[in-house]
C-alpha positions in Angstrom: 94.9 -164.7 -152.3 94.9 -166.4 -155.7 92.5 -169.3 -156.1 91.3 -171.6 -158.8 87.9 -173.2 -159.1 87.8 -176.8 -160.4 84.6 -178.5 -161.3 83.6 -181.5 -163.4 82.0 -181.2 -166.8 78.4 -181.9 -165.8 78.6 -178.9 -163.4 80.0 -176.5 -166.0 76.7 -174.7 -166.5 76.0 -174.5 -162.8 79.4 -173.0 -162.2 78.9 -170.4 -164.9 75.5 -169.5 -163.6 76.8 -169.2 -160.0 79.6 -166.9 -161.2 77.2 -164.8 -163.2 74.9 -164.5 -160.1 77.8 -163.3 -158.1 78.5 -160.6 -160.7 81.5 -162.2 -162.5 79.9 -163.9 -165.6 83.3 -164.5 -167.2 84.9 -166.0 -164.1 87.4 -168.7 -165.3 87.4 -172.2 -163.9 89.1 -175.5 -164.8 87.2 -178.5 -165.8 88.0 -182.1 -164.7 86.6 -185.3 -166.0 83.5 -186.7 -164.3 82.8 -188.6 -162.1 85.3 -188.2 -159.3 83.4 -190.1 -156.6 83.9 -193.4 -158.3 87.4 -192.8 -159.5 90.4 -194.7 -158.0 93.3 -192.8 -156.4 95.3 -193.3 -159.5 92.5 -192.0 -161.8 92.2 -189.0 -159.5 96.0 -188.4 -159.7 95.9 -188.6 -163.5 93.0 -186.2 -163.7 94.8 -183.8 -161.3 97.9 -184.0 -163.5 95.8 -183.3 -166.5 94.1 -180.2 -165.1 97.2 -178.9 -163.3 98.5 -176.7 -166.2 95.0 -175.0 -166.4 94.9 -174.5 -162.7 98.4 -172.9 -162.7 97.3 -170.7 -165.6 94.3 -169.5 -163.6 96.5 -168.8 -160.5 99.1 -166.9 -162.5 96.4 -164.9 -164.2 95.0 -163.8 -160.8 98.5 -162.7 -159.6 98.8 -160.4 -162.6 95.7 -158.4 -161.8 
């Protein structure tokens, strides 16, 4: 099942290290603006819209494998 990982910028390095530890050092993931816990619903909607093309690209890439 295709899946896409989304994380916020401060967690980019951790995400990359976790992927490498699992044996997939080049695992692609989408980045979203930080922070999300203090964001309003509208801000979260805007961020989701902004990252959606990248997420779709990740999902489509997985289906081609």
